N, C-alpha and C positions, 0 to 999 in steps of 0.2 A: 603759545599753547593753543592747540586746536580744540574746538568745542566737541563734546561727545555727541553722537548722532541724535540722541533724544533730548538735547539741551535746548531745543527750540521751544518757543512759547506755545506752539500749536500741538496739542496732544494727538490730534487726528493724523498729523504728518508722521509722528513717531509710530503710531499704530500701523499706518500704511507701510512704513519702512520695515517694521517687524514682520508683517504679513508677507511682504515681498521676499524677505529673507527666508521665511519658513517655506514658501512655495519653491524657492530655489533649492532648498535642502531636501525636499520631499523625494525627487527622483533619485538623489544620491542614497538616501536611506533605503529606498526600495531596491536599488541595485545591491546594497549591502545584504539585504535579506534573501535575495534570490538563491545564493548557494545553500542557505539553510533549507529552503523548500526542496531543492534537488537532493540534498543529503537525506532529508526525510523520506523522499520517494525511493531512494536507493536502499535505505534502511528497511522500508516496507517490503520491497522486492526481495531482499535477502531473507527477511523473516518468513515470507511466504514460501520461498524456495526451501528454507530449512524445515518448514512444516511438511512440505511435499517430499523431502528427502527420506522420510521414514517409510514411504511407499515403495522406494526403490528396491528394497530387499526382495519383494515378491513381484512387483509390477515393472521392474527395470528402471534404469536411469531415465529421469524425466518422463516416466510413464511409458517407455518403449519396451514392452514385454518381449521376451525372446520368442520368436516364431515357433510354433509347435507345442508350446506349453499351454496348460489349461487356464492360465491366468489371463485376465482381461487387459488389453492394451488401453491405457488411460490417455495417452497423448493424442490430442486432436479430437477427443470425444466431446460432444456438446456439453457445455457446463450444466445445463438443467438436468440432463440424464445422469451425469455423475453425481450431482448434488442430491437428486432424488434417491439414488441408490445408497449414498453415504448416510443420509438421514434415515432410510429404512433399516440399514444395519444398526444405526445408533438406537433406534426405538425398539428394535427386536422384531420388526415386521418381516424382515428378510432374514432367514436362517443363515448362519455362517459358522465356520470353525473359530476364526479369530477376529474377523472384521467387526463384529459387534463389540468386542472388548477394545479394539484399537480406536474405533470412532467415538466411543464414550470418553476417551482422553482428549477430545477436541471439542471446542465450543461450536455452536452452529455457525458463527461468524468465521471461525477458522476453517471449517469444512467448506464454506462458501469460497473462501480465498483459495483453498486447495483445488476445488473444482474449476475455478477461474484459471488458475495456473496451468492445469493440465489441458484445458480447452485451448489455451494459447500455444501449446507445444505442437509441433508438426512432425 
């Protein structure tokens, strides 16, 4: 019968062996968590795209408004400009027909995410 790994009289040796095993398992556990981080990033991208999809009715798919219409093209517009306008609509500083109602349905964080999304579109 073989002795168990920690059956030695020296407890420090047993502790060292346990630490060595833990350090060997650490990279494997990090590799196992990597897909979760990627899945979370994909989820966030989809959530942001879903928020921005509500703008497509007037501003076009991915913020690419049809040329010749009076609506603003959001795609590629600087994030800070878009966010400033959205927050002005939300607070009522900028008059609008429906934008003040639409923007009140979003949190400031969601408006920031939408502005970031449209800034990334080309």
